[in-house]
C-alpha positions in Angstrom: 151.3 120.6 180.6 151.4 120.6 184.3 151.7 117.5 186.5 148.3 118.3 188.0 146.6 118.2 184.6 148.5 115.1 183.7 147.1 113.3 186.8 143.6 114.5 185.9 143.9 113.2 182.3 145.6 109.8 183.1 142.4 108.1 184.5 140.5 109.4 181.5 143.2 108.0 179.2 143.1 104.6 180.9 139.3 104.6 180.5 139.9 105.4 176.8 142.2 102.4 176.5 139.5 100.1 177.9 136.8 101.6 175.7 138.9 101.1 172.5 139.6 97.5 173.4 135.9 96.9 174.1 134.8 98.7 171.0 137.0 96.7 168.7 136.4 93.4 170.5 132.7 93.7 169.8 133.4 93.3 166.1 136.4 91.0 165.7 138.1 90.9 162.3 139.5 87.9 160.6 138.2 85.5 163.2 138.1 82.3 161.1 136.9 80.4 164.1 137.4 80.4 167.9 139.9 77.5 167.4 141.6 79.1 164.4 142.3 82.7 165.1 144.9 84.5 162.9 148.2 84.8 164.7 149.7 88.2 165.7 153.4 88.2 166.6 155.0 90.9 168.7 158.8 91.2 169.0 161.0 93.7 170.7 161.8 95.3 174.0 159.9 96.7 177.0 157.6 98.9 174.8 156.1 95.9 173.0 156.2 93.9 176.2 153.9 96.5 177.8 156.2 97.6 180.6 154.8 100.2 183.0 151.2 99.8 182.0 148.6 99.2 184.7 148.6 95.7 186.1 151.4 94.6 183.9 154.0 92.0 184.7 157.7 92.9 184.3 157.8 92.0 180.6 157.7 88.2 180.9 157.8 86.7 177.4 155.9 83.8 176.0 158.8 81.5 176.1 161.7 80.5 178.5 164.9 82.3 178.0 168.3 80.8 178.7 169.1 83.6 181.1 165.9 83.0 183.1 164.1 79.7 182.5 161.3 80.7 184.8 160.1 83.4 182.4 157.5 81.1 180.9 154.2 83.0 181.6 152.4 85.0 179.0 152.9 88.8 179.3 150.4 90.1 181.7 149.8 93.5 180.3 146.1 93.9 179.7 146.6 97.6 178.9 149.6 97.0 176.6 149.0 97.6 172.9 149.8 94.0 172.1 146.9 92.8 174.1 144.6 95.6 173.0 145.4 95.0 169.3 144.9 91.2 169.7 141.5 91.8 171.4 140.5 94.3 168.8 141.3 92.2 165.8 140.4 88.7 167.2 144.0 87.5 167.0 145.9 84.8 168.8 148.7 86.8 170.4 152.3 85.6 170.7 154.3 88.3 172.4 158.1 87.6 172.2 159.2 90.9 173.6 161.7 91.2 176.5 162.5 94.2 178.7 165.9 95.7 177.9 166.4 93.9 174.6 168.5 95.4 171.8 168.5 94.6 168.1 171.2 91.9 168.6 168.9 90.0 171.1 166.0 89.9 168.5 168.4 88.6 165.9 169.7 86.0 168.3 166.1 84.8 168.9 165.4 84.6 165.2 168.7 83.0 164.2 169.5 80.9 167.2 169.4 77.1 167.4 167.3 75.2 169.9 163.8 74.1 170.7 162.7 77.6 171.8 164.1 79.2 168.6 162.4 76.6 166.5 159.1 77.2 168.2 159.3 80.9 167.8 160.1 80.6 164.1 157.2 78.2 163.6 154.8 80.7 165.2 156.3 83.5 163.0 155.8 81.3 159.9 152.1 80.9 160.7 151.5 84.6 161.5 149.1 86.9 159.7 150.7 90.0 161.2 154.1 90.5 162.6 155.0 93.7 164.6 158.3 94.7 166.1 159.6 97.6 168.0 163.4 97.7 168.7 166.3 100.1 168.9 165.6 102.3 171.9 168.0 100.2 174.1 170.6 100.3 171.4 170.7 104.1 171.8 170.2 104.6 175.5 170.9 101.3 177.1 174.6 100.7 176.4 176.1 102.3 179.6 179.4 104.1 178.9 178.9 103.8 175.1 175.7 105.7 175.4 177.3 108.3 177.6 180.2 108.8 175.1 177.8 109.2 172.2 175.8 111.8 174.1 178.9 113.7 175.0 179.9 113.6 171.3 176.5 114.7 170.1 176.4 117.6 172.6 179.9 118.7 171.9 179.4 118.8 168.2 175.9 120.2 168.2 174.7 117.1 166.4 173.6 117.5 162.8 172.9 114.4 160.7 175.2 115.6 158.0 178.1 116.3 160.2 180.6 113.5 161.1 180.2 112.1 164.6 182.2 108.8 164.7 180.7 107.2 167.8 177.1 108.2 167.0 177.4 107.3 163.4 178.8 103.8 164.3 175.9 103.3 166.7 173.4 104.4 164.0 175.0 102.2 161.3 175.0 99.2 163.6 171.3 99.7 164.6 170.4 100.1 160.9 172.2 96.9 159.9 170.5 94.9 162.6 167.1 96.5 162.2 167.0 95.7 158.5 168.4 92.2 159.1 165.5 91.6 161.5 163.0 92.5 158.8 164.8 90.4 156.2 164.9 87.4 158.6 161.2 87.7 159.4 160.4 88.0 155.7 162.5 84.9 155.0 160.5 83.0 157.6 157.1 84.3 156.5 157.0 85.7 152.9 153.3 86.5 153.1 152.8 88.2 156.5 152.0 91.9 157.0 155.1 93.2 158.7 154.8 96.5 160.6 157.7 98.1 162.6 157.3 100.9 165.1 159.2 104.1 164.1 161.6 105.0 166.9 160.5 108.0 168.9 162.4 110.4 171.1 161.6 110.1 174.8 160.0 113.2 176.3 163.2 114.2 178.1 162.3 117.9 177.7 159.8 117.6 180.5 162.8 117.3 182.9 163.9 120.7 181.7 167.3 121.7 183.1 167.4 119.0 185.7 170.1 116.3 185.4 168.8 113.0 184.2 171.4 110.8 186.0 172.0 107.1 185.2 173.7 106.6 181.9 173.1 110.3 181.2 174.9 111.6 184.2 174.7 115.4 184.6 173.1 115.9 181.1 169.9 117.7 181.5 166.6 116.8 179.9 166.7 119.7 177.5 170.2 119.0 176.5 169.5 115.3 175.8 166.3 116.0 174.0 168.0 118.6 171.7 170.3 115.9 170.3 168.3 112.7 170.8 165.4 113.8 168.7 167.4 114.6 165.5 169.7 111.6 166.0 166.7 109.2 166.3 165.0 110.7 163.3 168.2 110.4 161.3 168.1 106.7 162.0 164.4 106.6 160.9 165.3 108.3 157.7 167.9 105.6 156.9 165.1 103.0 157.4 162.8 105.1 155.1 165.5 104.8 152.5 165.6 101.1 152.8 161.8 100.8 152.4 162.0 103.1 149.4 164.5 100.8 147.9 162.4 97.7 148.7 158.8 98.7 147.9 156.2 96.7 149.7 158.7 95.4 152.2 157.2 96.6 155.6 155.3 99.5 157.1 157.2 101.9 159.4 154.5 103.1 161.8 154.8 106.6 163.1 153.3 107.1 166.6 155.1 110.4 167.2 152.6 112.2 164.9 149.8 110.9 167.1 151.4 111.6 170.5 152.6 115.0 169.4 154.9 115.2 172.5 151.9 115.2 174.8 152.9 114.2 178.3 149.8 112.2 178.8 151.1 109.5 176.5 154.3 108.9 178.4 154.9 107.1 181.7 155.7 109.8 184.2 158.3 107.7 186.0 160.8 107.7 183.0 159.3 109.8 180.2 160.3 107.0 177.8 157.8 104.1 178.1 154.2 104.7 176.9 151.5 105.2 179.6 148.1 103.4 179.4 147.0 106.2 177.1 150.1 105.9 175.0 149.5 102.1 174.6 145.8 102.8 173.7 147.0 105.2 171.0 149.5 102.7 169.8 146.8 100.0 169.6 144.5 102.2 167.6 147.2 103.2 165.2 148.4 99.7 164.7 144.8 98.5 164.1 144.4 101.3 161.5 147.7 100.4 159.9 146.7 96.7 159.6 143.3 97.6 158.1 145.0 100.1 155.7 147.5 97.4 154.6 144.7 94.9 154.2 142.8 97.3 152.1 145.9 98.1 150.0 146.4 94.3 149.5 142.8 94.0 148.4 143.1 96.9 146.0 146.3 95.4 144.6 144.5 92.1 144.2 141.6 93.8 142.5 143.9 95.7 140.2 145.7 92.5 139.3 142.4 90.8 138.6 141.2 93.8 136.6 144.5 93.6 134.6 144.0 89.9 134.1 140.4 90.4 133.0 141.6 93.0 130.5 144.2 90.6 129.3 141.6 87.9 128.8 139.4 90.4 127.1 142.2 91.5 124.7 143.0 87.8 124.1 139.3 87.1 123.4 139.1 90.0 120.9 142.3 88.6 119.2 140.6 85.2 119.0 137.5 86.7 117.6 139.6 88.6 115.0 141.4 85.3 114.2 138.0 83.6 113.9 136.7 86.3 111.6 139.9 86.1 109.5 139.7 82.3 109.3 136.0 82.5 108.4 136.9 84.9 105.6 139.7 82.6 104.4 137.4 79.6 104.6 134.8 81.5 102.5 137.5 82.3 100.0 138.5 78.7 99.8 134.8 77.7 99.5 134.4 80.1 96.6 137.5 78.8 94.9 136.3 75.3 95.4 133.0 76.2 93.7 135.0 77.7 90.8 137.0 74.5 90.6 133.9 72.4 90.7 132.4 74.5 87.8 135.7 74.1 85.9 135.5 70.4 86.5 132.0 70.2 85.3 132.8 72.2 82.2 135.8 70.1 81.4 133.7 66.9 81.9 131.1 68.2 79.4 133.8 69.1 76.9 135.4 65.7 77.3 132.1 64.1 76.7 131.5 66.2 73.7 134.9 65.2 72.4 134.2 61.6 73.0 130.8 61.8 71.2 132.3 63.8 68.3 135.2 61.3 67.9 132.8 58.3 67.6 130.8 59.9 64.7 133.9 60.7 62.7 135.1 57.1 63.0 131.8 55.8 61.6 132.1 58.1 58.6 135.6 57.0 57.9 134.6 53.4 58.0 131.8 54.0 55.6 134.1 55.9 53.3 136.6 53.0 53.4 133.8 50.5 52.6 132.6 52.5 49.6 136.1 53.1 48.3 136.8 49.3 48.8 133.7 48.5 46.8 134.6 50.9 44.1 138.1 49.4 44.0 136.6 45.9 43.8 134.3 46.9 40.9 137.2 48.6 39.1 139.3 45.5 39.6 136.6 43.2 38.2 136.2 45.5 35.3 139.8 45.6 34.6 140.1 41.8 34.8 137.2 41.3 32.3 138.8 43.8 30.0 142.1 42.0 30.2 140.5 38.6 29.5 138.6 39.9 26.6 141.8 41.4 25.2 143.6 38.1 25.5 140.9 36.3 23.5 141.0 38.7 20.8 
């Protein structure tokens, strides 16, 4: 794309940024009340600070740093994607990004001691969404170390699978700090939606065969781009591996797929920082990512509720089966009770019959005894008379 076309498209891109912010702002999400907006936290370097956008300040953070206590004003970057996202979603923005920061600086902010650190952690703990972008300065902002890594990469025709001691050490250090930042954020706020920006390769190729200067010395744009892109992506792949091993940890947002190396999305002064159009695209992607994550959370919640409903239904069916079984057992007991009652009734009648039969037999026996007694008495009297008569004779 020519510089002329870039200049023609830049105003249109700026207008697009304003349009996106206005469109989203007309239907704010999650705005509980004007006095209770959900908190959106931004952390990182000059990209998240909005450096280089129209009417932006020079990355002044929302807090005072020890190095420059006067940096107390809110980041003035109305076209930065932090501000655009906050306006779109109805968020209360807290932007703790600082120009030039590396991963060690963000960790220092999160782990440090002092009133400022405590205040930052308190804001993070209350956030609905936390976004961070960090790592670019680890790779290209370390002076002679960066230069040595570039020379090593160029000399060895960098391939992620080939050993490059200096580059590998830089990549491993970045990875350790990057994941430590996430873990610290998650420790402070277990429930927030955490989204990190996938590191992208600056569009050095636009410089062609011209020397880049600065930390890059005589290295040309084409040379640097040829090794920077695969090196940066190899770092991203390491982070992908971390996420795969920690499902649901955080989202790694990929802006490169949206920008597609289009010059209009980069600041023409350094080919590294996003232009207004680049920030508009970042805001739109971040907004879509937040909505996608919210939808996924709702679907997960619905799935959980559906599972719980099924569990309750299964338990209810089990209770119904138990009730039916108990009802059957109760009926069996009732039937057995009726049998026992019938047996009792039968036995009662038999006992009565035995009692009645026993009384009649006793009466007969008595009568027989009386008769026999009478006969014995008559016989005795007769015998006595016979004996007396015999005596007289």
